[in-house]
C-alpha positions as CSV (number, residue, x, y, z in Angstrom):
1,M,1.8,6.9,-17.6
2,Q,3.8,4.5,-15.5
3,L,2.5,1.5,-17.6
4,L,3.2,3.0,-21.0
5,P,5.9,1.2,-23.1
6,A,7.3,4.5,-24.3
7,G,9.3,7.0,-22.2
8,I,7.2,10.0,-21.0
9,V,8.8,13.3,-19.8
10,V,6.7,16.3,-18.7
11,L,8.2,19.8,-18.8
12,D,6.9,22.9,-17.1
13,S,6.7,26.3,-18.7
14,R,10.4,26.9,-17.9
15,G,11.5,23.7,-19.7
16,I,12.3,21.8,-16.5
17,V,11.3,18.1,-16.0
18,I,8.6,17.8,-13.4
19,E,7.5,14.2,-14.1
20,A,9.0,11.2,-15.9
21,N,8.0,7.5,-16.0
22,P,10.4,4.5,-15.5
23,Q,10.9,4.0,-19.2
24,A,12.1,7.6,-19.7
25,I,14.5,7.2,-16.7
26,E,15.9,3.9,-18.2
27,L,16.5,5.6,-21.6
28,L,17.9,9.0,-20.4
29,G,19.4,8.1,-17.0
30,E,19.1,9.9,-13.7
31,P,18.6,12.5,-12.5
32,L,15.6,13.6,-14.5
33,I,13.3,15.5,-12.2
34,G,14.4,19.1,-11.8
35,T,16.7,19.0,-14.8
36,R,16.4,21.5,-17.6
37,W,15.5,19.8,-20.9
38,R,18.3,21.5,-22.8
39,E,20.8,20.2,-20.3
40,L,19.3,16.7,-20.6
41,I,19.8,16.9,-24.4
42,K,23.5,17.6,-23.9
43,R,23.9,14.8,-21.4
44,A,21.9,12.0,-23.0
45,F,21.7,12.7,-26.7
46,A,24.4,12.0,-29.3
47,P,23.0,12.8,-32.7
48,Q,24.5,11.0,-35.7
49,R,24.6,11.9,-39.4
50,D,22.2,9.1,-40.3
51,D,19.7,9.7,-37.6
52,G,17.0,11.1,-39.9
53,H,13.7,11.3,-37.9
54,E,15.3,9.4,-35.1
55,I,17.9,10.4,-32.5
56,T,20.8,8.4,-31.1
57,L,21.4,8.5,-27.4
58,H,24.9,8.3,-25.7
59,N,24.1,4.7,-24.6
60,G,23.7,3.7,-28.3
61,R,19.9,3.4,-28.3
62,R,17.8,5.1,-31.0
63,V,14.6,6.8,-30.1
64,K,11.8,8.7,-31.9
65,L,10.6,11.9,-30.2
66,A,7.0,13.2,-30.3
67,T,5.9,16.4,-28.4
68,R,2.6,18.0,-27.6
69,A,1.6,21.0,-25.6
70,L,-0.1,20.6,-22.2
71,D,-3.5,22.1,-22.3
72,P,-4.7,24.2,-20.5
73,E,-1.5,24.1,-18.3
74,P,1.7,25.6,-19.8
75,G,4.4,23.1,-20.6
76,Q,5.1,20.1,-22.8
77,L,4.7,16.4,-22.9
78,I,7.6,14.5,-24.6
79,M,7.2,10.9,-25.7
80,L,10.3,8.8,-26.5
81,T,9.8,5.6,-28.4
82,D,12.7,3.2,-28.3
83,L,13.3,1.8,-31.9
84,T,16.6,0.1,-31.2
85,E,15.3,-3.5,-31.5
86,T,13.1,-2.6,-34.5
87,R,16.1,-1.2,-36.4
88,Q,18.2,-4.2,-35.4
89,L,15.5,-6.6,-36.6
90,Q,15.4,-4.7,-39.9
91,H,19.2,-4.9,-40.2
92,N,19.1,-8.7,-39.6
93,I,16.3,-9.2,-42.2
94,S,18.4,-7.2,-44.7
95,H,21.4,-9.3,-43.9
96,L,19.4,-12.6,-44.5
97,E,18.0,-11.2,-47.8
98,R,21.6,-10.4,-48.9
99,L,22.7,-13.9,-48.0
100,S,19.9,-15.3,-50.0
101,A,20.7,-13.0,-52.9
102,L,24.4,-14.1,-52.7
103,G,23.3,-17.8,-53.0
104,K,21.3,-17.0,-56.2
105,M,24.2,-15.0,-57.6
106,A,26.7,-17.8,-57.0
107,A,24.6,-20.1,-59.1
108,S,24.3,-17.5,-61.8
109,L,28.0,-16.6,-61.7
110,A,29.1,-20.3,-62.0
111,H,27.8,-20.4,-65.6
112,Q,28.8,-16.8,-66.4
113,I,32.4,-17.3,-65.3
114,R,32.7,-20.7,-67.0
115,T,32.0,-19.3,-70.5
116,P,34.7,-16.5,-70.6
117,L,37.1,-18.7,-68.6
118,S,36.9,-21.5,-71.2
119,A,37.4,-19.0,-74.0
120,A,40.4,-17.4,-72.2
121,L,42.0,-20.9,-71.8
122,L,41.5,-21.6,-75.5
123,Y,43.0,-18.3,-76.6
124,A,46.0,-18.8,-74.2
125,A,46.5,-22.3,-75.6
126,N,46.5,-20.9,-79.2
127,M,49.1,-18.3,-78.3
128,G,51.5,-21.1,-77.4
129,N,51.3,-22.4,-81.0
130,R,54.8,-22.2,-82.4
131,N,53.5,-21.8,-86.0
132,L,51.4,-18.8,-85.1
133,D,52.6,-15.5,-86.7
134,E,52.9,-12.2,-84.8
135,R,49.6,-10.9,-86.2
136,G,47.7,-14.0,-85.1
137,R,49.4,-13.9,-81.7
138,E,48.3,-10.3,-81.2
139,R,44.7,-11.2,-82.2
140,F,44.5,-14.0,-79.7
141,Q,46.1,-11.8,-77.1
142,T,43.4,-9.1,-77.6
143,K,40.7,-11.7,-77.3
144,L,42.3,-13.2,-74.2
145,M,42.5,-9.8,-72.5
146,A,38.8,-9.2,-73.3
147,R,37.7,-12.5,-71.7
148,L,39.9,-11.8,-68.7
149,G,38.3,-8.4,-68.4
150,E,34.9,-10.0,-68.3
151,L,36.1,-12.3,-65.5
152,E,37.4,-9.3,-63.6
153,Q,34.1,-7.5,-63.9
154,R,32.2,-10.5,-62.6
155,V,34.5,-10.7,-59.6
156,N,34.2,-7.0,-59.0
157,D,30.4,-7.2,-59.1
158,L,30.5,-10.0,-56.5
159,L,32.9,-8.1,-54.2
160,L,31.0,-4.9,-54.4
161,F,27.6,-6.6,-53.8
162,A,29.1,-8.4,-50.8
163,R,30.4,-5.2,-49.4
164,G,27.2,-3.3,-50.0
165,G,25.9,-4.0,-46.5
166,N,29.1,-3.1,-44.7
167,Q,28.5,-0.2,-42.4
168,N,32.3,0.4,-41.6
169,N,34.6,3.1,-43.0
170,V,32.1,5.3,-44.6
171,N,32.8,8.3,-42.4
172,K,36.2,9.3,-43.8
173,P,36.3,12.8,-45.2
174,I,37.4,12.8,-48.8
175,S,37.6,15.6,-51.3
176,L,35.4,15.5,-54.4
177,Q,38.5,16.4,-56.4
178,Q,40.3,13.4,-55.1
179,L,37.3,11.1,-55.8
180,V,36.8,12.3,-59.4
181,Q,40.6,12.1,-60.2
182,L,40.6,8.5,-58.9
183,L,37.5,7.6,-61.0
184,Q,39.1,9.1,-64.1
185,Q,42.3,7.1,-63.6
186,S,40.3,3.9,-62.9
187,C,38.2,4.2,-66.1
188,E,41.0,5.5,-68.4
189,A,41.7,2.1,-70.0
190,Q,38.0,1.4,-70.7
191,L,37.4,4.9,-72.1
192,L,40.4,4.6,-74.4
193,Q,39.4,1.1,-75.5
194,K,35.9,2.3,-76.5
195,G,37.2,5.6,-78.0
196,A,34.8,7.5,-75.7
197,T,35.3,11.1,-74.5
198,W,35.2,12.1,-70.8
199,L,34.3,15.6,-69.6
200,A,34.6,16.6,-65.9
201,P,35.0,19.9,-64.0
202,P,38.7,20.8,-63.6
203,Q,38.2,21.9,-60.0
204,L,35.8,20.5,-57.5
205,P,35.7,22.1,-54.0
206,G,34.0,20.4,-51.1
207,K,34.1,17.1,-49.2
208,I,31.9,14.1,-48.6
209,S,32.0,11.3,-45.9
210,A,32.8,8.1,-47.7
211,N,34.8,4.9,-48.2
212,I,36.7,6.1,-51.3
213,E,37.6,2.6,-52.6
214,T,34.0,1.3,-52.4
215,L,32.5,4.5,-53.8
216,N,35.0,4.7,-56.6
217,S,34.1,1.1,-57.6
218,A,30.4,2.0,-57.6
219,L,31.0,5.1,-59.8
220,Q,33.2,3.0,-62.1
221,N,30.3,0.6,-62.5
222,L,28.2,3.5,-63.8
223,V,30.9,4.4,-66.3
224,I,31.3,0.8,-67.5
225,N,27.5,0.4,-67.7
226,A,27.3,3.5,-70.0
227,L,30.1,2.3,-72.2
228,E,28.4,-1.1,-72.6
229,A,25.2,0.8,-73.5
230,G,27.1,2.2,-76.5
231,A,28.0,5.6,-75.1
232,T,30.7,7.5,-76.9
233,A,30.6,10.7,-74.8
234,L,30.3,10.8,-71.0
235,Q,30.1,13.8,-68.7
236,L,30.4,14.2,-65.0
237,Q,28.6,17.0,-63.2
238,V,28.6,17.9,-59.5
239,E,25.8,19.9,-57.8
240,Q,26.4,21.0,-54.2
241,C,23.3,21.5,-52.1
242,Q,23.0,22.5,-48.5
243,H,23.3,19.0,-47.0
244,F,23.9,16.8,-50.0
245,V,26.2,16.5,-53.0
246,K,24.8,15.2,-56.3
247,I,27.3,13.5,-58.6
248,R,25.8,13.0,-62.1
249,I,27.2,10.8,-64.9
250,L,25.5,11.6,-68.2
251,D,26.0,9.5,-71.4
252,N,24.8,9.4,-75.0
253,G,24.2,5.7,-74.9
254,S,21.1,3.7,-76.0
255,G,19.0,4.8,-73.0
256,M,16.1,3.0,-71.5
257,D,12.3,3.0,-71.7
258,D,10.1,3.4,-68.6
259,A,9.6,-0.3,-68.1
260,V,13.3,-1.0,-67.9
261,Q,13.9,2.0,-65.6
262,Q,11.4,0.6,-63.1
263,R,13.5,-2.6,-62.7
264,I,17.0,-1.6,-63.6
265,L,18.2,-1.3,-60.0
266,S,16.7,-4.7,-58.9
267,P,19.3,-7.4,-58.2
268,F,19.8,-10.0,-61.1
269,Y,17.7,-7.9,-63.6
270,T,19.8,-7.3,-66.7
271,T,19.2,-6.4,-70.4
272,K,22.6,-7.8,-71.4
273,P,22.9,-11.4,-72.7
274,N,25.9,-12.1,-70.4
275,G,25.1,-9.7,-67.6
276,T,24.9,-10.6,-63.9
277,G,22.2,-8.1,-63.1
278,L,24.3,-6.8,-60.2
279,G,26.1,-3.8,-61.6
280,L,23.5,-1.1,-60.9
281,S,22.0,-2.8,-57.8
282,V,25.3,-2.8,-56.0
283,V,25.7,0.9,-56.9
284,A,22.4,1.6,-55.3
285,S,23.4,-0.5,-52.3
286,V,26.6,1.4,-51.8
287,C,24.8,4.8,-52.0
288,S,22.3,3.6,-49.4
289,N,25.1,2.5,-47.1
290,H,26.6,6.0,-47.4
291,G,23.4,7.6,-46.3
292,G,22.5,8.5,-49.9
293,R,20.6,7.2,-52.9
294,L,20.9,6.5,-56.6
295,E,18.6,8.2,-59.1
296,V,18.0,7.3,-62.7
297,T,16.6,9.3,-65.6
298,S,16.7,8.0,-69.2
299,A,15.0,8.1,-72.5
300,L,15.2,5.3,-75.1
301,G,17.7,6.3,-77.8
302,Q,18.7,9.5,-76.0
303,G,21.1,8.3,-73.3
304,S,20.9,8.2,-69.5
305,C,21.7,10.2,-66.4
306,F,22.6,8.4,-63.1
307,T,22.8,10.7,-60.1
308,V,24.6,9.6,-56.9
309,V,23.2,11.7,-54.0
310,L,25.5,11.7,-50.9
311,P,25.6,13.7,-47.6
312,R,28.2,16.4,-47.5
313,F,30.9,16.1,-44.9
314,E,30.3,18.3,-41.9
315,Q,33.0,18.8,-39.3
316,G,32.1,17.3,-35.9
317,T,29.7,14.6,-37.2
318,S,30.2,10.9,-37.7
319,R,28.3,7.9,-38.7
């Protein structure tokens, strides 16, 4: 037991520590021998919302617990496996993958930004023509705003993708009502431009832990994606489960077949001639960063449903 890499704690029938190896002492601190396990939990453990099957200690390390009964003697053996370095390595790999993806995206965006920018400059130059009548000026203004809108969306995709791995500021309690109202205000211009209808519940009780600006940008991407897929009617639904909240955005757009659905959340995959392939992948990244996930159901010619699953806010917990 002394040579095992994992921490080992042995409890008697009363839940008192009767034996512990050096690794357990290093993880949990002293004293261990003679301490009740429930008191040890209060002293050494600091559970976080995103722990899952692992537990965070007060010293910041993350461990996985495994227990088994002592046979034939009464009592329990508890094994604590330190996963801190493993999780840090996974985080570093994820960061390197993101940097690599950003490099690919920069090359892709250079071309995709140049095209609408060149068009915008041309339309702006034409608007300066003194011989242009008011109707022609309005036509060029409309085209100019459309190209500038494309540029704004490209930049938003880049910023949202870059922020996707940021673990800060996702633990602020925000009301669902506040989030949905902000989303509706953010998408109002696009909905009016496309002549699309928007239906959302008038009252939404409950809170989630989130960075409201980042999450709103992600949800706005879902709305824009639906409009670009030809949707004329969008509906927002909210389902409150015991530990999670499901935010659904349903549309009557063109939908997707199974093959597209399998790849639609992958970075740089797009079905649009001028798309970056980042819109939906950054939404999935933001959901993951918030301790949730993005789900997709769709049928070709029948529209799509994107479901953002997020943990509910619970008083006294933090990420």
